[in-house]
N, C-alpha and C positions, 0 to 999 in steps of 0.2 A: 334762782338757785345759785349759790356761789361756786366758783371753780373747785374749790376744795371738796364741796359736797358732790359734785358731779363725778370727780375722780374716785371717790370713795364708794361710789356704787359698783355693783358687779358689771362685768363686761356686757352680758346679755341685756341688762337695763339700759346701759349707754347705747348699745346698738338700736334698741327700741326707741329711745328718745330721738336719735339721729333720723331713724326711718320715718318717724311721724311728723317731722318738722320740714317745711320747705326751706330752701336756702335763702330766698328772698320772697316776700309777698308779691302777688301778681300786681300790676298797675290797674288803676280804676277802670272798669269796663271790660277787662281782659279775663276771660275764663281759661285757665291753663288746661291743657289736654296732655297730661303726663303719660297716659296709656298709648296714644298715637300721635306723637309730635309731628308737626309739619316738616317735611323734608324739603330742601330748596335744590333738588338735583337738577331740575331744568335751567336754573340760573348758573349752576356750576358748569354744566355742559356747555352752555352758551358762552360764558366766559373763556372757557378753556379753548373752544373752537375759534373764537375771534383772536384770542392771544396767539394760538398756533398759526393761524392764517397770516396775521400780522408779521410774525417773526419769520415765517417762511418767505414772505415777500421781501423783507428787508435783507434777508441772507441772499436771496436771488440777486437783488440789485447789488449787493456787495461783491459777488462772484462775477456778475457781469462786468462791474467797473474794473475790478482787478485783472480779469482776463483780456477784455477787448479794449479798454481805455487806458489803463496803466500799463498793461502787458507785463506785469510783475506779479508773481505770487510769493508771499513771504510766510514765515513761520506762524504769525498770528492769524493768517487765513486759514491755515491747517487746524489751528487751536479752536478757531471759531466754528469749524465744521464739527470738531469733536464735542463741543459743548451743546450744539443743537442736536 
């Protein structure tokens, strides 16, 4: 179907065509499940927890080094706290 033919169709028929066509065919050996797609919530939670723990440890090391080793607190240290 040429583009000009598609645009000459009524809107309802255009919607029907789009609703019945997948965006891309599934790879060989894969059966798509459009009704109940797999969620990756467990991976998302794990990555978030690891990232938050890593960031907290690095922030604690920075605060410790600024307060007890350098013994100076500057504006960028306060900005670092506001970002976290």
